[in-house]
MARKEMAR-774414 format. One record per residue (C-alpha): residue number from 1; residue in three letters; x, y, z. Coordinates in Angstrom, 3 decimals. Layout:
N
{vokol: NUM bafi: ALA east: X north: Y up: Z}
...
end
This chain:
336
{vokol: 1 bafi: UNK east: 72.799 north: 59.726 up: 143.373}
{vokol: 2 bafi: UNK east: 75.819 north: 57.642 up: 142.523}
{vokol: 3 bafi: UNK east: 76.783 north: 55.214 up: 145.269}
{vokol: 4 bafi: UNK east: 80.474 north: 55.365 up: 146.036}
{vokol: 5 bafi: UNK east: 82.398 north: 52.155 up: 146.729}
{vokol: 6 bafi: UNK east: 83.792 north: 52.263 up: 150.236}
{vokol: 7 bafi: UNK east: 87.528 north: 51.903 up: 150.488}
{vokol: 8 bafi: UNK east: 89.930 north: 51.378 up: 153.328}
{vokol: 9 bafi: UNK east: 93.561 north: 52.305 up: 153.242}
{vokol: 10 bafi: UNK east: 95.996 north: 49.472 up: 153.851}
{vokol: 11 bafi: UNK east: 98.158 north: 52.237 up: 155.277}
{vokol: 12 bafi: UNK east: 95.786 north: 52.369 up: 158.264}
{vokol: 13 bafi: UNK east: 96.549 north: 48.780 up: 159.251}
{vokol: 14 bafi: UNK east: 100.248 north: 49.072 up: 158.370}
{vokol: 15 bafi: UNK east: 100.729 north: 52.298 up: 160.309}
{vokol: 16 bafi: UNK east: 99.072 north: 50.898 up: 163.427}
{vokol: 17 bafi: UNK east: 101.052 north: 47.668 up: 163.209}
{vokol: 18 bafi: UNK east: 104.317 north: 49.584 up: 162.784}
{vokol: 19 bafi: UNK east: 103.655 north: 51.738 up: 165.843}
{vokol: 20 bafi: UNK east: 102.677 north: 48.705 up: 167.913}
{vokol: 21 bafi: UNK east: 105.740 north: 46.687 up: 166.876}
{vokol: 22 bafi: UNK east: 108.072 north: 49.629 up: 167.542}
{vokol: 23 bafi: UNK east: 106.549 north: 50.029 up: 170.993}
{vokol: 24 bafi: UNK east: 106.728 north: 46.311 up: 171.792}
{vokol: 25 bafi: UNK east: 110.287 north: 45.693 up: 170.670}
{vokol: 26 bafi: UNK east: 111.341 north: 49.085 up: 172.008}
{vokol: 27 bafi: UNK east: 110.857 north: 47.584 up: 175.470}
{vokol: 28 bafi: UNK east: 114.178 north: 45.823 up: 174.860}
{vokol: 29 bafi: UNK east: 115.969 north: 49.080 up: 175.630}
{vokol: 30 bafi: UNK east: 115.288 north: 48.469 up: 179.320}
{vokol: 31 bafi: UNK east: 117.147 north: 45.128 up: 179.289}
{vokol: 32 bafi: UNK east: 120.748 north: 45.438 up: 180.500}
{vokol: 33 bafi: UNK east: 122.042 north: 43.316 up: 177.591}
{vokol: 34 bafi: UNK east: 120.255 north: 45.397 up: 174.938}
{vokol: 35 bafi: UNK east: 121.991 north: 46.056 up: 171.606}
{vokol: 36 bafi: UNK east: 121.216 north: 48.839 up: 169.150}
{vokol: 37 bafi: UNK east: 121.677 north: 49.243 up: 165.423}
{vokol: 38 bafi: UNK east: 125.220 north: 50.365 up: 164.686}
{vokol: 39 bafi: UNK east: 126.720 north: 52.971 up: 162.388}
{vokol: 40 bafi: UNK east: 126.072 north: 50.785 up: 159.356}
{vokol: 41 bafi: UNK east: 122.518 north: 49.854 up: 160.367}
{vokol: 42 bafi: UNK east: 120.024 north: 50.276 up: 157.568}
{vokol: 43 bafi: UNK east: 116.503 north: 51.611 up: 157.597}
{vokol: 44 bafi: UNK east: 113.776 north: 48.990 up: 157.789}
{vokol: 45 bafi: UNK east: 111.974 north: 48.855 up: 154.468}
{vokol: 46 bafi: UNK east: 108.319 north: 49.868 up: 154.675}
{vokol: 47 bafi: UNK east: 105.793 north: 47.073 up: 154.952}
{vokol: 48 bafi: UNK east: 103.646 north: 46.730 up: 151.803}
{vokol: 49 bafi: UNK east: 100.696 north: 48.059 up: 153.820}
{vokol: 50 bafi: UNK east: 102.605 north: 51.244 up: 154.618}
{vokol: 51 bafi: UNK east: 102.559 north: 52.464 up: 151.021}
{vokol: 52 bafi: UNK east: 98.920 north: 53.518 up: 151.386}
{vokol: 53 bafi: UNK east: 97.198 north: 51.556 up: 148.603}
{vokol: 54 bafi: UNK east: 93.433 north: 51.307 up: 148.843}
{vokol: 55 bafi: UNK east: 91.469 north: 48.057 up: 148.846}
{vokol: 56 bafi: UNK east: 87.773 north: 47.247 up: 148.756}
{vokol: 57 bafi: UNK east: 86.127 north: 46.653 up: 152.101}
{vokol: 58 bafi: UNK east: 85.112 north: 43.226 up: 150.775}
{vokol: 59 bafi: UNK east: 88.768 north: 42.158 up: 151.247}
{vokol: 60 bafi: UNK east: 88.718 north: 42.873 up: 154.967}
{vokol: 61 bafi: UNK east: 86.715 north: 39.849 up: 156.216}
{vokol: 62 bafi: UNK east: 89.175 north: 37.479 up: 154.519}
{vokol: 63 bafi: UNK east: 92.158 north: 39.189 up: 156.128}
{vokol: 64 bafi: UNK east: 90.680 north: 39.995 up: 159.540}
{vokol: 65 bafi: UNK east: 91.196 north: 36.580 up: 161.217}
{vokol: 66 bafi: UNK east: 94.914 north: 36.517 up: 160.419}
{vokol: 67 bafi: UNK east: 95.385 north: 40.189 up: 161.275}
{vokol: 68 bafi: UNK east: 93.826 north: 39.478 up: 164.668}
{vokol: 69 bafi: UNK east: 96.132 north: 36.475 up: 165.148}
{vokol: 70 bafi: UNK east: 99.156 north: 38.630 up: 164.311}
{vokol: 71 bafi: UNK east: 98.128 north: 41.271 up: 166.848}
{vokol: 72 bafi: UNK east: 97.496 north: 38.525 up: 169.414}
{vokol: 73 bafi: UNK east: 101.026 north: 37.261 up: 168.806}
{vokol: 74 bafi: UNK east: 102.419 north: 40.777 up: 169.152}
{vokol: 75 bafi: UNK east: 100.594 north: 41.084 up: 172.473}
{vokol: 76 bafi: UNK east: 102.252 north: 37.843 up: 173.577}
{vokol: 77 bafi: UNK east: 105.651 north: 39.304 up: 172.704}
{vokol: 78 bafi: UNK east: 104.813 north: 42.466 up: 174.654}
{vokol: 79 bafi: UNK east: 103.824 north: 40.529 up: 177.777}
{vokol: 80 bafi: UNK east: 107.158 north: 38.723 up: 177.710}
{vokol: 81 bafi: UNK east: 108.884 north: 42.095 up: 178.019}
{vokol: 82 bafi: UNK east: 106.624 north: 43.279 up: 180.811}
{vokol: 83 bafi: UNK east: 106.909 north: 40.060 up: 182.811}
{vokol: 84 bafi: UNK east: 110.317 north: 38.467 up: 182.506}
{vokol: 85 bafi: UNK east: 111.851 north: 36.377 up: 185.296}
{vokol: 86 bafi: UNK east: 115.545 north: 36.679 up: 186.055}
{vokol: 87 bafi: UNK east: 117.597 north: 34.173 up: 184.088}
{vokol: 88 bafi: UNK east: 119.256 north: 31.446 up: 186.135}
{vokol: 89 bafi: UNK east: 121.515 north: 29.962 up: 183.456}
{vokol: 90 bafi: UNK east: 123.746 north: 31.474 up: 180.729}
{vokol: 91 bafi: UNK east: 124.658 north: 28.240 up: 178.956}
{vokol: 92 bafi: UNK east: 122.718 north: 25.318 up: 177.493}
{vokol: 93 bafi: UNK east: 123.887 north: 21.740 up: 177.134}
{vokol: 94 bafi: UNK east: 123.913 north: 20.030 up: 173.711}
{vokol: 95 bafi: UNK east: 121.220 north: 17.692 up: 175.040}
{vokol: 96 bafi: UNK east: 118.954 north: 20.627 up: 175.927}
{vokol: 97 bafi: UNK east: 119.428 north: 22.223 up: 172.505}
{vokol: 98 bafi: UNK east: 118.457 north: 18.942 up: 170.850}
{vokol: 99 bafi: UNK east: 115.404 north: 18.869 up: 173.080}
{vokol: 100 bafi: UNK east: 114.625 north: 22.480 up: 172.152}
{vokol: 101 bafi: UNK east: 114.821 north: 21.758 up: 168.435}
{vokol: 102 bafi: UNK east: 112.474 north: 18.792 up: 168.817}
{vokol: 103 bafi: UNK east: 110.046 north: 20.941 up: 170.791}
{vokol: 104 bafi: UNK east: 110.204 north: 23.658 up: 168.115}
{vokol: 105 bafi: UNK east: 109.298 north: 21.207 up: 165.350}
{vokol: 106 bafi: UNK east: 106.482 north: 19.758 up: 167.428}
{vokol: 107 bafi: UNK east: 105.061 north: 23.268 up: 167.673}
{vokol: 108 bafi: UNK east: 105.134 north: 24.134 up: 163.994}
{vokol: 109 bafi: UNK east: 108.700 north: 25.151 up: 163.146}
{vokol: 110 bafi: UNK east: 110.162 north: 23.626 up: 159.990}
{vokol: 111 bafi: UNK east: 113.634 north: 23.995 up: 161.437}
{vokol: 112 bafi: UNK east: 115.669 north: 26.256 up: 163.705}
{vokol: 113 bafi: UNK east: 119.177 north: 27.661 up: 163.602}
{vokol: 114 bafi: UNK east: 121.445 north: 29.952 up: 165.576}
{vokol: 115 bafi: UNK east: 123.125 north: 33.265 up: 164.792}
{vokol: 116 bafi: UNK east: 124.935 north: 36.078 up: 166.569}
{vokol: 117 bafi: UNK east: 123.169 north: 39.384 up: 165.981}
{vokol: 118 bafi: UNK east: 125.703 north: 41.989 up: 164.919}
{vokol: 119 bafi: UNK east: 124.791 north: 45.714 up: 164.890}
{vokol: 120 bafi: UNK east: 124.527 north: 45.788 up: 161.081}
{vokol: 121 bafi: UNK east: 121.609 north: 43.324 up: 161.247}
{vokol: 122 bafi: UNK east: 119.605 north: 45.550 up: 163.603}
{vokol: 123 bafi: UNK east: 117.529 north: 48.186 up: 161.825}
{vokol: 124 bafi: UNK east: 118.299 north: 51.828 up: 162.428}
{vokol: 125 bafi: UNK east: 116.620 north: 53.185 up: 165.582}
{vokol: 126 bafi: UNK east: 115.645 north: 49.658 up: 166.670}
{vokol: 127 bafi: UNK east: 116.903 north: 47.592 up: 169.597}
{vokol: 128 bafi: UNK east: 117.128 north: 43.919 up: 170.620}
{vokol: 129 bafi: UNK east: 117.268 north: 42.504 up: 174.176}
{vokol: 130 bafi: UNK east: 120.015 north: 39.925 up: 173.497}
{vokol: 131 bafi: UNK east: 122.451 north: 39.396 up: 170.638}
{vokol: 132 bafi: UNK east: 122.090 north: 35.613 up: 170.727}
{vokol: 133 bafi: UNK east: 119.400 north: 34.528 up: 168.301}
{vokol: 134 bafi: UNK east: 117.438 north: 31.342 up: 167.806}
{vokol: 135 bafi: UNK east: 116.057 north: 31.614 up: 164.279}
{vokol: 136 bafi: UNK east: 112.904 north: 29.721 up: 163.352}
{vokol: 137 bafi: UNK east: 111.286 north: 29.006 up: 160.006}
{vokol: 138 bafi: UNK east: 107.668 north: 28.132 up: 159.226}
{vokol: 139 bafi: UNK east: 106.248 north: 26.913 up: 155.934}
{vokol: 140 bafi: UNK east: 103.922 north: 28.632 up: 153.487}
{vokol: 141 bafi: UNK east: 102.065 north: 25.895 up: 151.625}
{vokol: 142 bafi: UNK east: 102.656 north: 25.597 up: 147.890}
{vokol: 143 bafi: UNK east: 99.012 north: 25.757 up: 146.853}
{vokol: 144 bafi: UNK east: 98.473 north: 29.151 up: 148.503}
{vokol: 145 bafi: UNK east: 100.510 north: 30.768 up: 145.731}
{vokol: 146 bafi: UNK east: 98.452 north: 29.278 up: 142.896}
{vokol: 147 bafi: UNK east: 96.332 north: 32.418 up: 142.734}
{vokol: 148 bafi: UNK east: 99.040 north: 34.987 up: 143.565}
{vokol: 149 bafi: UNK east: 98.647 north: 37.865 up: 143.607}
{vokol: 150 bafi: UNK east: 95.239 north: 37.670 up: 145.295}
{vokol: 151 bafi: UNK east: 93.596 north: 38.373 up: 148.626}
{vokol: 152 bafi: UNK east: 93.471 north: 34.604 up: 149.187}
{vokol: 153 bafi: UNK east: 97.227 north: 34.215 up: 148.821}
{vokol: 154 bafi: UNK east: 97.849 north: 37.338 up: 150.906}
{vokol: 155 bafi: UNK east: 95.690 north: 35.992 up: 153.747}
{vokol: 156 bafi: UNK east: 97.674 north: 32.745 up: 153.743}
{vokol: 157 bafi: UNK east: 100.946 north: 34.658 up: 153.919}
{vokol: 158 bafi: UNK east: 99.503 north: 36.574 up: 156.865}
{vokol: 159 bafi: UNK east: 98.702 north: 33.199 up: 158.443}
{vokol: 160 bafi: UNK east: 102.367 north: 32.200 up: 158.127}
{vokol: 161 bafi: UNK east: 103.385 north: 35.433 up: 159.885}
{vokol: 162 bafi: UNK east: 100.903 north: 34.706 up: 162.668}
{vokol: 163 bafi: UNK east: 102.076 north: 31.095 up: 162.963}
{vokol: 164 bafi: UNK east: 105.725 north: 32.084 up: 163.220}
{vokol: 165 bafi: UNK east: 105.006 north: 34.706 up: 165.881}
{vokol: 166 bafi: UNK east: 103.075 north: 32.109 up: 167.870}
{vokol: 167 bafi: UNK east: 105.950 north: 29.619 up: 167.591}
{vokol: 168 bafi: UNK east: 108.395 north: 32.246 up: 168.886}
{vokol: 169 bafi: UNK east: 106.137 north: 32.970 up: 171.864}
{vokol: 170 bafi: UNK east: 105.897 north: 29.254 up: 172.641}
{vokol: 171 bafi: UNK east: 109.664 north: 28.770 up: 172.447}
{vokol: 172 bafi: UNK east: 110.412 north: 31.788 up: 174.625}
{vokol: 173 bafi: UNK east: 108.082 north: 30.414 up: 177.306}
{vokol: 174 bafi: UNK east: 109.780 north: 27.031 up: 177.050}
{vokol: 175 bafi: UNK east: 113.221 north: 28.583 up: 177.481}
{vokol: 176 bafi: UNK east: 112.100 north: 30.629 up: 180.476}
{vokol: 177 bafi: UNK east: 110.631 north: 27.529 up: 182.067}
{vokol: 178 bafi: UNK east: 114.091 north: 25.979 up: 181.899}
{vokol: 179 bafi: UNK east: 115.845 north: 28.950 up: 183.500}
{vokol: 180 bafi: UNK east: 116.953 north: 31.005 up: 180.488}
{vokol: 181 bafi: UNK east: 116.149 north: 34.553 up: 179.436}
{vokol: 182 bafi: UNK east: 114.130 north: 34.674 up: 176.215}
{vokol: 183 bafi: UNK east: 112.099 north: 37.251 up: 174.293}
{vokol: 184 bafi: UNK east: 110.033 north: 36.445 up: 171.230}
{vokol: 185 bafi: UNK east: 110.459 north: 38.563 up: 168.135}
{vokol: 186 bafi: UNK east: 107.655 north: 39.832 up: 165.916}
{vokol: 187 bafi: UNK east: 107.739 north: 38.110 up: 162.548}
{vokol: 188 bafi: UNK east: 106.554 north: 41.147 up: 160.574}
{vokol: 189 bafi: UNK east: 108.200 north: 44.554 up: 160.882}
{vokol: 190 bafi: UNK east: 110.586 north: 43.457 up: 163.620}
{vokol: 191 bafi: UNK east: 113.871 north: 44.898 up: 164.859}
{vokol: 192 bafi: UNK east: 116.282 north: 42.782 up: 162.810}
{vokol: 193 bafi: UNK east: 116.683 north: 41.738 up: 159.200}
{vokol: 194 bafi: UNK east: 115.176 north: 38.270 up: 159.536}
{vokol: 195 bafi: UNK east: 116.187 north: 37.122 up: 156.069}
{vokol: 196 bafi: UNK east: 119.856 north: 37.982 up: 156.487}
{vokol: 197 bafi: UNK east: 119.796 north: 36.601 up: 160.020}
{vokol: 198 bafi: UNK east: 118.441 north: 33.261 up: 158.774}
{vokol: 199 bafi: UNK east: 121.122 north: 33.201 up: 156.082}
{vokol: 200 bafi: UNK east: 123.765 north: 33.836 up: 158.754}
{vokol: 201 bafi: UNK east: 122.274 north: 30.961 up: 160.766}
{vokol: 202 bafi: UNK east: 122.930 north: 28.686 up: 157.786}
{vokol: 203 bafi: UNK east: 119.250 north: 27.993 up: 157.167}
{vokol: 204 bafi: UNK east: 119.394 north: 28.929 up: 153.502}
{vokol: 205 bafi: UNK east: 120.554 north: 31.540 up: 151.011}
{vokol: 206 bafi: UNK east: 118.907 north: 34.753 up: 149.874}
{vokol: 207 bafi: UNK east: 117.943 north: 34.348 up: 146.226}
{vokol: 208 bafi: UNK east: 117.713 north: 36.996 up: 143.540}
{vokol: 209 bafi: UNK east: 114.071 north: 37.570 up: 144.552}
{vokol: 210 bafi: UNK east: 115.207 north: 38.694 up: 148.011}
{vokol: 211 bafi: UNK east: 113.618 north: 35.805 up: 149.919}
{vokol: 212 bafi: UNK east: 115.419 north: 33.071 up: 151.804}
{vokol: 213 bafi: UNK east: 115.707 north: 29.790 up: 149.908}
{vokol: 214 bafi: UNK east: 115.721 north: 26.922 up: 152.393}
{vokol: 215 bafi: UNK east: 116.431 north: 23.244 up: 151.882}
{vokol: 216 bafi: UNK east: 113.043 north: 22.304 up: 153.323}
{vokol: 217 bafi: UNK east: 110.521 north: 24.363 up: 151.359}
{vokol: 218 bafi: UNK east: 112.502 north: 26.577 up: 149.018}
{vokol: 219 bafi: UNK east: 111.349 north: 30.193 up: 149.185}
{vokol: 220 bafi: UNK east: 107.992 north: 29.266 up: 150.718}
{vokol: 221 bafi: UNK east: 109.038 north: 30.144 up: 154.269}
{vokol: 222 bafi: UNK east: 108.565 north: 32.843 up: 156.861}
{vokol: 223 bafi: UNK east: 111.119 north: 33.668 up: 159.544}
{vokol: 224 bafi: UNK east: 111.128 north: 34.810 up: 163.145}
{vokol: 225 bafi: UNK east: 113.583 north: 35.015 up: 166.018}
{vokol: 226 bafi: UNK east: 113.815 north: 34.323 up: 169.725}
{vokol: 227 bafi: UNK east: 116.357 north: 36.488 up: 171.554}
{vokol: 228 bafi: UNK east: 118.100 north: 34.678 up: 174.403}
{vokol: 229 bafi: UNK east: 120.912 north: 34.982 up: 176.930}
{vokol: 230 bafi: UNK east: 122.316 north: 31.544 up: 176.001}
{vokol: 231 bafi: UNK east: 125.870 north: 32.475 up: 175.043}
{vokol: 232 bafi: UNK east: 127.096 north: 29.079 up: 173.844}
{vokol: 233 bafi: UNK east: 124.716 north: 28.549 up: 170.949}
{vokol: 234 bafi: UNK east: 126.290 north: 26.434 up: 168.165}
{vokol: 235 bafi: UNK east: 126.735 north: 29.149 up: 165.529}
{vokol: 236 bafi: UNK east: 127.587 north: 27.775 up: 162.059}
{vokol: 237 bafi: UNK east: 130.987 north: 28.540 up: 160.546}
{vokol: 238 bafi: UNK east: 129.902 north: 28.108 up: 156.920}
{vokol: 239 bafi: UNK east: 126.808 north: 28.152 up: 154.757}
{vokol: 240 bafi: UNK east: 126.327 north: 25.020 up: 152.674}
{vokol: 241 bafi: UNK east: 123.729 north: 26.823 up: 150.565}
{vokol: 242 bafi: UNK east: 126.107 north: 29.323 up: 148.922}
{vokol: 243 bafi: UNK east: 125.810 north: 27.498 up: 145.575}
{vokol: 244 bafi: UNK east: 122.243 north: 28.801 up: 145.239}
{vokol: 245 bafi: UNK east: 123.392 north: 32.172 up: 143.896}
{vokol: 246 bafi: UNK east: 125.209 north: 30.408 up: 141.042}
{vokol: 247 bafi: UNK east: 121.922 north: 28.709 up: 140.205}
{vokol: 248 bafi: UNK east: 120.024 north: 32.008 up: 140.420}
{vokol: 249 bafi: UNK east: 122.466 north: 33.566 up: 137.947}
{vokol: 250 bafi: UNK east: 121.573 north: 30.848 up: 135.418}
{vokol: 251 bafi: UNK east: 117.852 north: 30.570 up: 136.192}
{vokol: 252 bafi: UNK east: 116.478 north: 34.140 up: 136.067}
{vokol: 253 bafi: UNK east: 112.882 north: 32.876 up: 136.148}
{vokol: 254 bafi: UNK east: 111.860 north: 35.325 up: 138.866}
{vokol: 255 bafi: UNK east: 113.391 north: 38.129 up: 136.811}
{vokol: 256 bafi: UNK east: 111.349 north: 37.184 up: 133.738}
{vokol: 257 bafi: UNK east: 108.096 north: 36.667 up: 135.656}
{vokol: 258 bafi: UNK east: 108.256 north: 39.667 up: 138.018}
{vokol: 259 bafi: UNK east: 105.182 north: 41.773 up: 137.020}
{vokol: 260 bafi: UNK east: 106.742 north: 45.209 up: 137.679}
{vokol: 261 bafi: UNK east: 110.257 north: 44.123 up: 136.575}
{vokol: 262 bafi: UNK east: 111.713 north: 44.916 up: 139.990}
{vokol: 263 bafi: UNK east: 114.462 north: 42.254 up: 139.961}
{vokol: 264 bafi: UNK east: 117.801 north: 43.067 up: 138.389}
{vokol: 265 bafi: UNK east: 119.705 north: 40.730 up: 136.099}
{vokol: 266 bafi: UNK east: 122.954 north: 41.499 up: 137.904}
{vokol: 267 bafi: UNK east: 122.954 north: 42.031 up: 141.685}
{vokol: 268 bafi: UNK east: 124.504 north: 45.314 up: 142.793}
{vokol: 269 bafi: UNK east: 124.970 north: 47.258 up: 146.032}
{vokol: 270 bafi: UNK east: 121.768 north: 48.757 up: 147.414}
{vokol: 271 bafi: UNK east: 121.557 north: 52.150 up: 149.149}
{vokol: 272 bafi: UNK east: 123.172 north: 50.608 up: 152.227}
{vokol: 273 bafi: UNK east: 126.051 north: 49.009 up: 150.327}
{vokol: 274 bafi: UNK east: 124.703 north: 45.468 up: 150.613}
{vokol: 275 bafi: UNK east: 124.472 north: 43.315 up: 147.510}
{vokol: 276 bafi: UNK east: 120.870 north: 43.108 up: 146.319}
{vokol: 277 bafi: UNK east: 118.953 north: 42.192 up: 143.182}
{vokol: 278 bafi: UNK east: 115.702 north: 43.908 up: 144.190}
{vokol: 279 bafi: UNK east: 114.625 north: 47.460 up: 143.415}
{vokol: 280 bafi: UNK east: 112.463 north: 48.045 up: 146.492}
{vokol: 281 bafi: UNK east: 111.224 north: 51.375 up: 145.167}
{vokol: 282 bafi: UNK east: 109.386 north: 49.368 up: 142.490}
{vokol: 283 bafi: UNK east: 108.692 north: 46.121 up: 144.366}
{vokol: 284 bafi: UNK east: 107.200 north: 47.638 up: 147.541}
{vokol: 285 bafi: UNK east: 104.514 north: 49.847 up: 145.949}
{vokol: 286 bafi: UNK east: 103.530 north: 47.065 up: 143.537}
{vokol: 287 bafi: UNK east: 103.164 north: 44.571 up: 146.392}
{vokol: 288 bafi: UNK east: 101.043 north: 47.076 up: 148.274}
{vokol: 289 bafi: UNK east: 98.685 north: 47.582 up: 145.350}
{vokol: 290 bafi: UNK east: 98.519 north: 43.890 up: 144.400}
{vokol: 291 bafi: UNK east: 97.788 north: 41.843 up: 147.519}
{vokol: 292 bafi: UNK east: 101.414 north: 41.366 up: 148.533}
{vokol: 293 bafi: UNK east: 102.180 north: 39.884 up: 145.078}
{vokol: 294 bafi: UNK east: 104.301 north: 36.738 up: 145.750}
{vokol: 295 bafi: UNK east: 104.760 north: 35.829 up: 142.086}
{vokol: 296 bafi: UNK east: 108.545 north: 35.491 up: 142.471}
{vokol: 297 bafi: UNK east: 108.090 north: 32.962 up: 145.282}
{vokol: 298 bafi: UNK east: 105.403 north: 31.133 up: 143.316}
{vokol: 299 bafi: UNK east: 107.579 north: 30.648 up: 140.219}
{vokol: 300 bafi: UNK east: 110.873 north: 29.955 up: 142.034}
{vokol: 301 bafi: UNK east: 112.026 north: 26.437 up: 141.048}
{vokol: 302 bafi: UNK east: 113.017 north: 25.792 up: 144.652}
{vokol: 303 bafi: UNK east: 109.389 north: 26.359 up: 145.677}
{vokol: 304 bafi: UNK east: 108.105 north: 23.997 up: 142.997}
{vokol: 305 bafi: UNK east: 110.554 north: 21.185 up: 142.275}
{vokol: 306 bafi: UNK east: 112.263 north: 21.114 up: 145.655}
{vokol: 307 bafi: UNK east: 115.775 north: 21.808 up: 146.900}
{vokol: 308 bafi: UNK east: 117.341 north: 18.353 up: 146.537}
{vokol: 309 bafi: UNK east: 116.142 north: 17.818 up: 142.960}
{vokol: 310 bafi: UNK east: 117.483 north: 21.197 up: 141.860}
{vokol: 311 bafi: UNK east: 120.778 north: 20.697 up: 143.672}
{vokol: 312 bafi: UNK east: 121.280 north: 17.304 up: 142.005}
{vokol: 313 bafi: UNK east: 120.533 north: 18.764 up: 138.570}
{vokol: 314 bafi: UNK east: 122.859 north: 21.686 up: 139.232}
{vokol: 315 bafi: UNK east: 125.735 north: 19.397 up: 140.278}
{vokol: 316 bafi: UNK east: 125.276 north: 17.235 up: 137.169}
{vokol: 317 bafi: UNK east: 125.128 north: 20.309 up: 134.900}
{vokol: 318 bafi: UNK east: 128.239 north: 21.768 up: 136.531}
{vokol: 319 bafi: UNK east: 130.129 north: 18.516 up: 136.025}
{vokol: 320 bafi: UNK east: 129.162 north: 18.433 up: 132.333}
{vokol: 321 bafi: UNK east: 130.271 north: 22.036 up: 131.854}
{vokol: 322 bafi: UNK east: 133.596 north: 21.333 up: 133.507}
{vokol: 323 bafi: UNK east: 134.103 north: 18.269 up: 131.320}
{vokol: 324 bafi: UNK east: 133.345 north: 20.246 up: 128.149}
{vokol: 325 bafi: UNK east: 135.695 north: 23.019 up: 129.256}
{vokol: 326 bafi: UNK east: 138.433 north: 20.478 up: 129.932}
{vokol: 327 bafi: UNK east: 138.002 north: 18.858 up: 126.516}
{vokol: 328 bafi: UNK east: 138.118 north: 22.238 up: 124.766}
{vokol: 329 bafi: UNK east: 141.426 north: 23.073 up: 126.456}
{vokol: 330 bafi: UNK east: 143.099 north: 19.753 up: 125.658}
{vokol: 331 bafi: UNK east: 145.224 north: 19.791 up: 122.452}
{vokol: 332 bafi: UNK east: 143.927 north: 17.720 up: 119.567}
{vokol: 333 bafi: UNK east: 146.495 north: 15.394 up: 117.970}
{vokol: 334 bafi: UNK east: 146.146 north: 14.671 up: 114.289}
{vokol: 335 bafi: UNK east: 146.302 north: 11.040 up: 113.333}
{vokol: 336 bafi: UNK east: 148.752 north: 10.017 up: 110.609}
end
């Protein structure tokens, strides 16, 4: 009798997680300041696990600890909806915000920023408790991508999701302790587009590979949000990282290295009218079947060489191009 290899469907975990997250963040509808996705809200893309790829049971023990940490973090977010004290203060002093940022870094955040959540950033049929967002970033270590795509790299990415959810829970408790209303977001499958929210907060720029490129760790970051009633957050008026897309247009390394060729050479509007360079109908299923992939993040120069080095090289190259262009336009005078 032939022994059959036992399989489990990643869809099982993904489906449960999706239902749990929807239930947890759906509690926001009971908050009197709740905001819903607007007319232009887009559908949340399926998680890689929701595509239903099968994996050997031998993968499960390596993933289980981080999956349990993620669910523990989700439970923490849920409890903050069920037990939330009435806010005493609507505004924070600059000194408190400096203190908050220090506290965030002490508890694992690489950096934090601030953004106003507009209806287009909330996924369709989702809801948030406040439109004021404190956006946090955590690092994914460089060496974890050395084997991507693999179960080892996927488990480390899951760790980053768990870490970022834990940081959000810690910050929301800190804010409540100081008299503010705060609810921690779920870092995976949440109510808002975390990547676009972080870009709006000025924490980086979305590269051709669809991930945020930050000045601290390039594309090796994960993002989460804390929703708060603080209505005088220092929202940025510009994004100093806009030059990154000009670099992406010249680099194209993620395009060349993408295993399923899911990254376009020229960004174009996606189904929701937003500019994108990713074909999610190709990327998502491939990620599901190949341990979350991560090759584009692994090969991104910002993840390897670092932000400052690339920016310096880009500025020098731009200056040389401008000088050559200037010389080509200047008339040449013949010598007698």
